[in-house]
C-alpha positions as CSV (number, residue, x, y, z in Angstrom):
1,M,0.1,0.2,-0.1
2,K,1.4,3.7,-1.2
3,K,1.5,6.8,0.6
4,K,-0.1,9.5,0.2
5,T,1.9,12.0,0.7
6,K,-0.1,15.6,1.3
7,S,1.9,18.3,-1.0
8,K,0.9,21.6,-0.3
9,S,-0.5,24.1,-3.1
10,R,2.2,27.1,-2.4
11,K,0.3,29.8,-4.2
12,R,3.3,32.0,-5.3
13,W,1.6,35.6,-5.8
14,V,4.0,38.0,-7.5
15,A,4.3,36.3,-10.2
16,K,0.7,37.1,-10.7
17,V,2.0,41.1,-10.8
18,K,2.3,43.0,-13.5
19,T,3.3,46.5,-13.6
20,D,3.6,48.9,-16.9
21,S,4.5,52.0,-14.8
22,T,8.4,51.0,-14.9
23,H,10.6,49.3,-17.7
24,P,13.8,47.8,-15.8
25,P,16.1,47.1,-18.2
26,P,16.8,43.3,-18.6
27,G,20.0,42.8,-16.4
28,L,19.9,46.0,-14.3
29,F,19.5,43.2,-11.3
30,T,23.2,42.4,-12.1
31,K,25.2,45.2,-12.5
32,S,27.0,47.3,-9.7
33,A,25.7,48.8,-7.1
34,P,26.6,53.1,-8.5
35,T,25.0,51.3,-11.9
36,I,21.5,50.0,-10.6
37,A,21.1,53.4,-7.9
38,R,21.4,55.8,-11.1
39,V,19.6,54.1,-13.5
40,L,16.5,53.4,-11.2
41,A,16.7,57.4,-10.2
42,S,15.9,57.5,-13.0
43,K,12.8,59.1,-15.0
44,K,13.1,56.3,-17.5
45,V,12.9,53.3,-15.8
46,S,11.1,55.1,-12.8
47,P,8.9,57.4,-14.4
48,K,7.0,58.9,-10.5
49,G,11.3,59.1,-9.1
50,P,13.3,57.5,-7.2
51,Q,11.5,56.5,-5.2
52,S,9.4,54.1,-7.9
53,G,13.0,52.9,-8.4
54,M,13.5,52.5,-4.3
55,R,10.4,50.5,-4.0
56,M,11.3,48.0,-7.7
57,L,14.4,46.9,-5.8
58,T,12.9,46.4,-2.6
59,Y,10.4,44.0,-4.3
60,F,13.1,42.6,-6.3
61,I,15.0,42.0,-3.2
62,N,12.3,40.6,-0.7
63,R,11.0,38.6,-4.5
64,G,15.0,37.3,-4.7
65,G,14.5,36.0,-0.9
66,R,17.1,32.8,-0.2
67,G,17.9,32.6,-4.1
68,L,20.1,35.0,-3.4
69,S,23.8,34.6,-2.8
70,A,25.6,37.1,0.3
71,S,27.9,39.4,-1.6
72,R,24.5,39.5,-4.6
73,R,22.3,40.9,-1.9
74,A,24.9,43.0,-0.3
75,V,25.8,44.1,-3.5
76,L,21.9,45.5,-3.5
77,E,21.4,46.8,-0.1
78,R,23.6,49.1,-1.0
79,A,22.0,50.5,-3.8
80,K,19.4,50.7,-1.7
81,S,21.3,52.9,0.1
82,L,23.3,54.8,-2.7
83,L,19.3,54.9,-4.2
84,S,17.8,56.4,-0.4
85,K,20.8,58.9,-0.4
86,R,20.0,60.0,-3.6
87,I,16.4,60.5,-2.7
88,H,16.8,62.7,0.2
89,G,19.7,64.7,-1.2
90,S,16.9,65.3,-4.6
91,R,14.4,66.4,-1.2
92,V,16.4,68.1,-0.3
93,A,17.8,70.3,-2.8
94,H,13.5,70.6,-3.1
95,K,12.5,71.8,-0.3
96,K,15.6,74.9,-1.3
97,S,14.7,75.4,-3.9
98,R,10.8,75.9,-2.4
99,A,12.1,78.4,0.0
100,A,13.4,80.9,-2.4
101,S,11.3,81.3,-4.1
């Protein structure tokens, strides 16, 4: 008599996510941290600004989960840090320009 194994059906909600607002180039997340940060901050990739790029990067890291190597995760976390500095810098510059007006 064969034992029946109970197989868990794991639904992956991320597989169903479709977005048309952002267009990262293929292979972007395999590049260096400064390149990733610069490209994700561009209007061509993130029309709504660098914050949108930050969400894309965070989503990619979360989706990669345990499949990311420690070195790749470190590069992506460094890109997050660089992108965060860019976002913070643009906010400060924006506030200064508004105050001068």
